[in-house]
C-alpha positions as CSV (number, residue, x, y, z in Angstrom):
1,M,34.6,-14.6,34.9
2,L,32.0,-12.0,33.9
3,K,33.8,-11.2,30.7
4,K,33.8,-14.9,29.8
5,F,30.1,-15.2,30.6
6,A,29.3,-12.2,28.4
7,V,31.2,-13.7,25.5
8,C,29.3,-17.0,25.9
9,L,26.0,-15.1,26.1
10,L,26.8,-13.2,22.9
11,A,27.7,-16.5,21.2
12,L,24.5,-18.1,22.3
13,I,22.4,-15.1,21.0
14,G,24.2,-15.3,17.7
15,A,23.6,-19.0,17.4
16,M,19.9,-18.4,18.2
17,C,19.7,-15.7,15.5
18,L,21.3,-18.0,12.9
19,T,18.9,-20.8,13.8
20,A,15.9,-18.4,13.4
21,R,17.2,-17.2,10.0
22,A,17.9,-20.8,8.9
23,D,14.3,-21.7,9.9
24,E,12.9,-18.8,7.9
25,N,15.0,-19.8,4.9
26,T,13.8,-23.3,5.2
27,V,10.1,-22.2,5.2
28,R,10.8,-19.8,2.4
29,N,12.3,-22.5,0.2
30,A,9.4,-24.9,1.0
31,V,6.7,-22.3,0.1
32,Q,8.5,-21.3,-3.0
33,T,8.8,-24.9,-4.1
34,K,5.0,-25.3,-3.7
35,F,4.2,-22.0,-5.4
36,P,6.9,-21.6,-8.1
37,K,5.0,-19.0,-10.1
38,M,4.4,-16.7,-7.2
39,A,6.9,-14.4,-5.5
40,V,7.7,-15.2,-1.8
41,E,8.5,-11.6,-0.8
42,S,9.4,-12.4,2.8
43,V,9.1,-15.0,5.6
44,T,9.1,-13.9,9.2
45,K,8.7,-15.9,12.4
46,T,5.7,-14.7,14.4
47,P,5.7,-14.5,18.2
48,F,3.7,-17.7,18.2
49,Q,5.3,-21.1,18.2
50,N,5.9,-22.7,14.8
51,V,3.8,-20.0,13.0
52,Y,5.4,-18.0,10.2
53,E,4.2,-14.9,8.3
54,V,4.6,-15.3,4.5
55,V,4.2,-12.4,2.1
56,L,3.2,-14.2,-1.2
57,D,2.6,-11.9,-4.2
58,G,1.8,-9.0,-1.8
59,Q,-0.6,-11.0,0.3
60,V,0.0,-11.7,4.0
61,L,-0.5,-15.4,4.8
62,Y,0.6,-17.8,7.5
63,T,2.2,-21.2,7.5
64,D,3.6,-23.8,9.9
65,D,7.4,-24.5,10.3
66,K,7.2,-27.3,7.7
67,A,5.0,-25.3,5.2
68,S,2.4,-28.1,5.3
69,Y,-0.5,-25.7,5.8
70,L,-1.2,-22.2,4.5
71,F,-3.9,-20.1,5.9
72,S,-5.2,-16.5,5.7
73,G,-7.0,-14.2,8.1
74,N,-6.3,-11.8,10.9
75,L,-3.6,-12.9,13.4
76,L,-4.4,-11.1,16.7
77,D,-2.0,-10.6,19.6
78,I,-4.3,-10.6,22.7
79,R,-1.5,-10.7,25.3
80,G,-1.9,-7.1,26.1
81,Q,-4.3,-4.2,25.8
82,P,-5.4,-3.1,23.3
83,T,-5.4,-6.1,21.1
84,R,-3.0,-5.8,18.2
85,N,-4.0,-6.9,14.7
86,L,-0.6,-8.2,13.5
87,T,-1.9,-9.0,10.0
88,Q,-3.1,-5.4,9.5
89,D,0.2,-4.0,10.8
90,S,2.1,-6.0,8.3
91,T,-0.3,-5.2,5.5
92,N,-0.1,-1.5,6.2
93,K,3.7,-1.6,6.1
94,L,3.7,-3.4,2.8
95,S,1.2,-0.9,1.4
96,A,3.2,2.1,2.6
97,A,6.4,0.8,1.0
98,A,4.6,0.0,-2.3
99,L,2.9,3.4,-2.5
100,A,6.1,5.3,-1.6
101,K,8.1,3.7,-4.3
102,S,5.3,4.2,-6.9
103,T,4.9,8.0,-6.7
104,D,6.4,8.5,-10.2
105,S,3.2,6.8,-11.5
106,A,0.9,9.3,-9.8
107,V,-0.3,12.9,-10.4
108,K,1.3,15.0,-7.7
109,R,-0.3,18.0,-6.1
110,V,1.1,20.0,-3.1
111,K,-1.0,22.2,-0.9
112,G,0.6,24.5,1.7
113,S,3.6,22.9,3.3
114,G,2.7,19.5,1.8
115,N,4.1,17.8,5.0
116,R,1.2,15.3,5.2
117,V,0.6,12.7,2.5
118,I,-2.5,11.1,0.9
119,Y,-2.6,8.6,-1.9
120,T,-5.7,8.2,-4.0
121,F,-6.8,5.8,-6.8
122,E,-9.3,7.5,-9.1
123,D,-11.2,7.3,-12.4
124,P,-11.7,10.7,-14.2
125,N,-15.4,9.7,-14.8
126,C,-16.1,8.6,-11.2
127,G,-18.7,10.8,-9.6
128,Y,-17.5,10.1,-6.1
129,C,-14.0,11.0,-7.1
130,K,-15.2,14.4,-8.3
131,E,-16.9,14.9,-4.9
132,L,-13.7,13.9,-3.2
133,Q,-11.8,16.6,-5.0
134,K,-14.2,19.2,-3.5
135,E,-13.4,17.9,-0.1
136,L,-9.7,17.9,-0.7
137,L,-9.8,21.6,-1.5
138,K,-10.7,22.1,2.1
139,V,-7.6,20.2,3.4
140,N,-4.3,22.1,3.6
141,N,-0.6,21.2,4.1
142,V,-0.9,18.0,2.2
143,T,0.7,16.3,-0.7
144,I,-1.7,14.3,-2.8
145,Y,-0.6,11.5,-5.1
146,T,-3.3,10.4,-7.4
147,F,-3.0,7.1,-9.3
148,L,-5.0,7.2,-12.5
149,W,-7.1,4.0,-12.5
150,P,-9.6,4.2,-15.4
151,I,-12.0,1.3,-14.7
152,L,-15.4,2.7,-15.9
153,S,-15.0,2.9,-19.6
154,Q,-12.7,3.4,-22.6
155,D,-13.5,7.1,-22.3
156,S,-12.0,7.0,-18.8
157,V,-8.8,5.5,-20.4
158,E,-8.6,8.2,-23.0
159,K,-9.1,11.0,-20.4
160,S,-6.5,9.4,-18.1
161,K,-4.0,9.3,-21.0
162,G,-4.8,13.0,-21.8
163,I,-4.2,14.0,-18.2
164,W,-1.0,12.1,-17.9
165,C,0.4,13.4,-21.1
166,A,-0.5,17.1,-20.3
167,K,2.3,19.5,-19.6
168,D,0.8,20.3,-16.2
169,R,-0.8,17.1,-15.0
170,A,-2.1,18.6,-11.7
171,K,-3.9,21.3,-13.5
172,A,-5.3,18.9,-16.2
173,W,-6.6,16.7,-13.4
174,E,-8.3,19.5,-11.4
175,D,-9.7,21.0,-14.6
176,M,-11.3,17.6,-15.4
177,M,-12.6,16.8,-11.9
178,L,-13.6,20.3,-10.7
179,K,-14.6,22.1,-13.9
180,G,-15.6,19.2,-16.2
181,V,-13.0,20.3,-18.8
182,A,-11.5,17.2,-20.4
183,P,-7.9,17.3,-21.6
184,T,-7.5,17.9,-25.4
185,G,-3.7,17.5,-25.9
186,K,-1.7,14.5,-27.1
187,R,-2.3,11.1,-25.6
188,D,0.7,9.2,-27.0
189,C,3.0,9.4,-24.0
190,D,3.8,6.4,-21.8
191,A,1.0,6.5,-19.3
192,P,1.4,4.2,-16.3
193,L,-2.2,2.9,-16.3
194,E,-1.2,-0.7,-16.3
195,R,1.2,-0.3,-13.4
196,N,-1.5,1.6,-11.4
197,A,-3.9,-1.2,-12.2
198,Q,-1.4,-3.8,-10.9
199,L,-0.9,-1.7,-7.7
200,A,-4.7,-1.5,-7.2
201,Q,-5.0,-5.2,-7.7
202,R,-2.2,-5.9,-5.1
203,F,-4.2,-3.9,-2.6
204,G,-7.5,-5.5,-3.5
205,I,-9.3,-2.3,-4.2
206,R,-12.7,-2.9,-5.7
207,G,-13.7,0.6,-6.9
208,T,-12.8,4.2,-7.0
209,P,-12.0,6.3,-5.1
210,G,-9.6,4.5,-2.8
211,V,-7.8,6.7,-0.2
212,Y,-4.6,5.7,1.7
213,L,-2.4,7.4,4.3
214,A,1.4,7.5,4.2
215,N,1.5,4.7,6.7
216,G,-0.3,2.4,4.3
217,Q,-3.7,2.5,6.0
218,Q,-6.7,2.6,3.8
219,I,-9.2,5.1,5.2
220,G,-12.0,4.5,2.7
221,G,-13.4,5.7,-0.5
222,F,-15.2,9.1,-0.6
223,L,-14.5,11.0,2.6
224,A,-15.6,14.4,3.9
225,A,-12.9,16.9,4.7
226,D,-13.3,16.6,8.4
227,K,-12.9,12.8,8.2
228,I,-9.8,13.2,6.1
229,E,-8.4,15.6,8.7
230,A,-9.2,13.2,11.5
231,A,-7.4,10.4,9.7
232,L,-4.4,12.5,9.0
233,A,-4.3,13.4,12.7
234,G,-4.5,9.7,13.7
235,R,-7.9,10.1,15.4
């Protein structure tokens, strides 16, 4: 009797999962039909009745089960304490995944064990970026991935190309930012500046520097070393 009940229960759970997936696929198809030129990256049912999370071209949005309405904003779970920002949780996960798979487009520097990770978006002519480098010198046991994002001038573009095409990119970057020594070598390699710009646009970054943790959380622009340490420690 108990064995038969268990089999029935498993079958019911399986049917419920299939229904949920079918609902998500229905919503995905409806949204994609209405936005054919945009990528519907995922559709997930939220804990709230008839509300679905839709990731559309990297942006977290929400819709009803018939995809009749689309709305943006923070979806908060206030059932427990502390209140959870479900939108921010999803955004951070998306950012973390996008950053981790884009490291081949970044200048990499490893300090100490390198067991902690920071991502930055920077322009070689950005004053605050240069101040940030001084603070990062005080932070140890960290791997820093810097996405060159030259937004200030054509000179920034040329310097970024020079840094990327240098034999030692990390040294070329630090020479530029800490010593004011611009790269003088070739600038004809395939620099990922456009890819970095698209990544910055996906995140909605408005200026440099932009600093992110490994979990996808943006912790600000210019930060003092103690603030960076606190963020890395989760404080």
